[in-house]
C-alpha positions in Angstrom: -66.4 -102.2 96.0 -67.6 -105.7 96.0 -71.1 -107.3 96.7 -71.8 -108.8 100.1 -73.5 -111.7 98.8 -73.2 -113.6 95.5 -76.9 -113.3 94.9 -79.4 -110.5 93.6 -78.7 -108.0 96.3 -76.7 -105.3 94.4 -77.6 -102.6 96.9 -75.6 -104.5 99.7 -72.0 -103.9 99.0 -68.8 -103.7 101.0 -66.0 -101.1 100.6 -62.3 -102.1 101.0 -59.1 -99.9 100.9 -55.5 -100.8 100.7 -52.9 -98.8 102.3 -49.1 -98.9 102.0 -46.7 -97.7 104.5 -43.0 -97.5 104.1 -40.1 -97.0 106.5 -36.5 -96.7 105.8 -33.8 -97.5 108.4 -30.1 -96.6 107.6 -28.0 -98.8 110.0 -24.5 -97.4 109.4 -22.3 -99.9 111.0 -24.3 -103.2 111.3 -22.8 -106.2 113.4 -23.6 -109.6 112.4 -25.9 -110.1 115.3 -27.9 -106.9 114.1 -28.4 -108.5 110.5 -29.2 -112.0 112.2 -32.0 -110.2 114.4 -33.4 -108.5 111.4 -33.6 -111.5 109.4 -35.3 -113.5 112.3 -37.9 -111.0 113.0 -41.4 -112.6 113.7 -43.7 -110.3 111.6 -47.6 -110.5 111.1 -49.3 -111.6 107.7 -49.0 -108.9 105.3 -45.8 -107.2 106.7 -42.6 -107.6 104.8 -39.1 -106.5 105.5 -36.4 -106.1 102.8 -32.8 -105.7 103.6 -30.1 -104.5 101.3 -26.5 -104.8 102.2 -23.9 -102.5 100.7 -20.2 -102.7 100.9 -18.0 -100.0 102.0 -16.1 -98.1 99.3 
């Protein structure tokens, strides 16, 4: 909760909330094209993609 104005009006306030959404995609046999396409995604501000690569055992 923050004041709407920097002045005296304490009764005038605004409330904000932050939400976090997560998704997990398991790509079992990614090609180099798939990895490149994921790295080049054009995403809006505040959206982040994390890519973790694991080698086969």
